[in-house]
TIKOLTOR-435112 format. One record per residue: x, y, z of N, C-alpha, C, O in turn; residue number from 0; chain. Coordinates in Angstrom, 3 decimals. Layout:
N
+----------+----------+----------+----------+----------+----------+----------+----------+----------+----------+----------+----------+-----+-------+
:     n_px :     n_py :     n_pz :    ca_px :    ca_py :    ca_pz :     c_px :     c_py :     c_pz :     o_px :     o_py :     o_pz :   n : chain :
+----------+----------+----------+----------+----------+----------+----------+----------+----------+----------+----------+----------+-----+-------+
:        X :        Y :        Z :        X :        Y :        Z :        X :        Y :        Z :        X :        Y :        Z : NUM :     A :
...
+----------+----------+----------+----------+----------+----------+----------+----------+----------+----------+----------+----------+-----+-------+
END
This chain:
51
+----------+----------+----------+----------+----------+----------+----------+----------+----------+----------+----------+----------+-----+-------+
:     n_px :     n_py :     n_pz :    ca_px :    ca_py :    ca_pz :     c_px :     c_py :     c_pz :     o_px :     o_py :     o_pz :   n : chain :
+----------+----------+----------+----------+----------+----------+----------+----------+----------+----------+----------+----------+-----+-------+
:   26.489 :   61.829 :   57.602 :   25.017 :   61.733 :   57.074 :   24.529 :   60.860 :   57.587 :   24.847 :   59.672 :   57.633 :   0 :     A :
:   23.075 :   61.832 :   58.340 :   21.967 :   60.501 :   58.707 :   21.178 :   60.146 :   57.832 :   20.577 :   60.604 :   56.861 :   1 :     A :
:   21.402 :   58.581 :   58.776 :   20.756 :   57.306 :   57.933 :   18.964 :   57.400 :   57.345 :   18.418 :   56.918 :   56.353 :   2 :     A :
:   18.419 :   58.293 :   58.540 :   16.853 :   58.568 :   57.621 :   17.208 :   59.412 :   56.294 :   16.439 :   59.411 :   55.333 :   3 :     A :
:   18.111 :   59.949 :   56.297 :   18.049 :   60.961 :   54.941 :   18.771 :   60.058 :   53.692 :   19.145 :   60.381 :   52.565 :   4 :     A :
:   18.781 :   59.182 :   54.197 :   19.270 :   58.122 :   53.029 :   19.693 :   56.820 :   53.050 :   20.249 :   56.472 :   54.092 :   5 :     A :
:   19.557 :   55.851 :   52.008 :   19.248 :   54.682 :   52.071 :   20.395 :   53.412 :   51.095 :   20.698 :   53.679 :   49.933 :   6 :     A :
:   20.855 :   52.236 :   51.705 :   21.423 :   51.731 :   50.230 :   20.744 :   51.105 :   48.989 :   19.576 :   50.911 :   48.649 :   7 :     A :
:   21.800 :   50.901 :   48.526 :   20.937 :   50.802 :   47.030 :   20.382 :   48.891 :   46.888 :   20.864 :   48.087 :   47.686 :   8 :     A :
:   19.575 :   48.516 :   46.022 :   19.003 :   47.295 :   45.963 :   20.295 :   46.598 :   44.940 :   20.830 :   47.092 :   43.948 :   9 :     A :
:   20.558 :   45.174 :   45.661 :   21.759 :   44.521 :   45.109 :   21.464 :   44.940 :   43.340 :   22.193 :   45.660 :   42.657 :  10 :     A :
:   20.304 :   44.315 :   42.932 :   20.893 :   44.533 :   41.235 :   20.866 :   45.880 :   41.237 :   21.092 :   46.042 :   40.038 :  11 :     A :
:   20.755 :   47.035 :   41.698 :   21.221 :   48.197 :   40.844 :   22.822 :   48.693 :   41.285 :   23.489 :   49.650 :   40.891 :  12 :     A :
:   23.091 :   47.734 :   42.162 :   24.497 :   47.646 :   43.005 :   25.744 :   47.080 :   41.589 :   26.819 :   47.615 :   41.319 :  13 :     A :
:   25.134 :   45.917 :   40.943 :   26.011 :   44.695 :   40.318 :   26.074 :   45.994 :   39.057 :   27.148 :   45.919 :   38.461 :  14 :     A :
:   25.094 :   47.250 :   38.485 :   25.462 :   48.059 :   37.631 :   26.039 :   48.924 :   37.423 :   25.952 :   49.448 :   36.313 :  15 :     A :
:   26.984 :   49.507 :   38.536 :   27.210 :   50.656 :   39.055 :   28.893 :   49.895 :   39.414 :   28.954 :   48.758 :   39.881 :  16 :     A :
:   29.886 :   50.541 :   39.179 :   31.511 :   50.391 :   39.255 :   31.588 :   50.308 :   41.281 :   30.893 :   50.692 :   42.222 :  17 :     A :
:   32.648 :   49.697 :   41.108 :   32.981 :   49.334 :   42.339 :   34.397 :   49.824 :   42.774 :   35.420 :   49.738 :   42.096 :  18 :     A :
:   34.248 :   50.473 :   44.304 :   35.686 :   51.421 :   45.031 :   36.101 :   50.691 :   46.019 :   35.285 :   50.841 :   46.928 :  19 :     A :
:   36.817 :   50.075 :   46.294 :   37.290 :   49.466 :   47.597 :   37.234 :   51.278 :   48.741 :   37.483 :   52.444 :   48.434 :  20 :     A :
:   36.761 :   50.581 :   50.107 :   36.498 :   51.568 :   50.927 :   35.139 :   52.723 :   50.434 :   34.929 :   53.856 :   50.869 :  21 :     A :
:   34.625 :   52.203 :   49.736 :   33.200 :   52.954 :   49.349 :   31.732 :   52.427 :   48.847 :   31.484 :   51.586 :   47.983 :  22 :     A :
:   31.138 :   52.936 :   49.392 :   29.442 :   52.501 :   49.131 :   28.603 :   53.287 :   48.211 :   29.161 :   54.347 :   47.927 :  23 :     A :
:   27.343 :   53.122 :   47.589 :   26.874 :   53.759 :   47.246 :   25.190 :   53.619 :   47.616 :   24.411 :   52.670 :   47.532 :  24 :     A :
:   25.002 :   55.291 :   48.143 :   23.624 :   55.421 :   48.689 :   22.352 :   56.174 :   47.652 :   22.399 :   56.876 :   46.642 :  25 :     A :
:   21.999 :   55.997 :   47.919 :   20.327 :   57.268 :   47.454 :   20.063 :   57.656 :   48.662 :   19.963 :   57.099 :   49.756 :  26 :     A :
:   19.911 :   59.363 :   48.020 :   19.546 :   60.283 :   49.356 :   18.169 :   61.181 :   48.462 :   18.443 :   62.324 :   48.097 :  27 :     A :
:   16.645 :   60.598 :   48.121 :   16.147 :   61.457 :   47.493 :   16.337 :   60.795 :   46.049 :   16.390 :   59.604 :   45.741 :  28 :     A :
:   16.410 :   61.786 :   45.374 :   16.455 :   61.303 :   44.051 :   18.207 :   61.748 :   43.190 :   18.558 :   62.022 :   42.042 :  29 :     A :
:   18.768 :   61.633 :   44.280 :   20.232 :   61.750 :   44.303 :   21.236 :   60.473 :   44.386 :   21.262 :   60.109 :   45.562 :  30 :     A :
:   21.968 :   59.761 :   43.676 :   22.938 :   58.736 :   44.126 :   24.833 :   59.104 :   44.545 :   25.802 :   59.628 :   43.998 :  31 :     A :
:   24.592 :   58.633 :   45.452 :   25.969 :   58.889 :   46.336 :   26.782 :   58.052 :   46.142 :   26.626 :   56.860 :   45.878 :  32 :     A :
:   27.949 :   58.813 :   46.301 :   29.586 :   57.503 :   46.826 :   29.949 :   58.353 :   47.868 :   30.424 :   59.483 :   47.982 :  33 :     A :
:   29.413 :   57.066 :   48.898 :   30.535 :   57.484 :   50.648 :   31.402 :   56.670 :   51.141 :   31.208 :   55.501 :   51.473 :  34 :     A :
:   32.328 :   57.248 :   51.192 :   33.636 :   56.908 :   52.482 :   33.329 :   56.373 :   53.191 :   32.926 :   56.921 :   54.217 :  35 :     A :
:   33.343 :   54.367 :   53.010 :   32.895 :   53.866 :   54.114 :   33.618 :   54.210 :   55.466 :   32.874 :   53.931 :   56.406 :  36 :     A :
:   34.897 :   54.756 :   55.897 :   35.703 :   55.146 :   57.230 :   35.067 :   56.078 :   58.036 :   34.820 :   56.014 :   59.240 :  37 :     A :
:   34.744 :   57.266 :   56.938 :   34.192 :   58.195 :   57.732 :   32.795 :   58.804 :   57.254 :   32.529 :   60.002 :   57.354 :  38 :     A :
:   31.890 :   57.797 :   56.698 :   30.792 :   58.369 :   55.851 :   30.816 :   60.609 :   55.117 :   30.072 :   61.588 :   55.160 :  39 :     A :
:   32.078 :   60.264 :   54.620 :   31.805 :   61.546 :   54.233 :   31.381 :   61.506 :   52.695 :   31.527 :   60.451 :   52.078 :  40 :     A :
:   30.942 :   62.452 :   52.166 :   30.459 :   62.193 :   50.465 :   31.518 :   62.341 :   49.510 :   32.370 :   63.227 :   49.578 :  41 :     A :
:   31.468 :   61.637 :   48.798 :   32.677 :   61.559 :   47.818 :   32.709 :   61.988 :   46.362 :   33.611 :   62.485 :   45.686 :  42 :     A :
:   31.609 :   61.690 :   46.115 :   30.480 :   62.175 :   44.496 :   29.068 :   62.319 :   44.677 :   28.533 :   61.681 :   45.584 :  43 :     A :
:   28.413 :   63.045 :   43.965 :   27.004 :   63.402 :   44.120 :   26.574 :   63.165 :   42.592 :   27.406 :   63.701 :   41.860 :  44 :     A :
:   25.393 :   62.442 :   41.764 :   25.065 :   62.340 :   40.487 :   23.508 :   62.860 :   41.105 :   22.671 :   62.254 :   41.775 :  45 :     A :
:   23.538 :   64.204 :   40.577 :   22.165 :   64.691 :   41.244 :   21.156 :   63.919 :   40.037 :   21.607 :   63.416 :   39.009 :  46 :     A :
:   20.112 :   63.944 :   40.310 :   18.624 :   63.454 :   40.077 :   18.642 :   61.907 :   38.818 :   17.894 :   61.530 :   37.915 :  47 :     A :
:   19.672 :   61.508 :   39.306 :   20.024 :   60.057 :   38.985 :   19.003 :   59.255 :   38.960 :   19.123 :   58.552 :   37.957 :  48 :     A :
:   17.691 :   58.885 :   39.762 :   16.576 :   58.350 :   40.370 :   15.507 :   59.498 :   39.737 :   14.500 :   59.526 :   40.444 :  49 :     A :
:   15.448 :   60.246 :   38.856 :   14.488 :   60.975 :   38.191 :   13.576 :   60.209 :   37.218 :   12.699 :   60.806 :   36.594 :  50 :     A :
+----------+----------+----------+----------+----------+----------+----------+----------+----------+----------+----------+----------+-----+-------+
END
């Protein structure tokens, strides 16, 4: 996933989301992505989470 298309979330927002070992939450446009850190593969997408 190219960095210019996504960004990490603000720490206050991260505190409200579940934590999974080996994964990070990212924002891509209005979508919320759960990304595996070992290979940067997208594991889950919450469509329009930021609408």
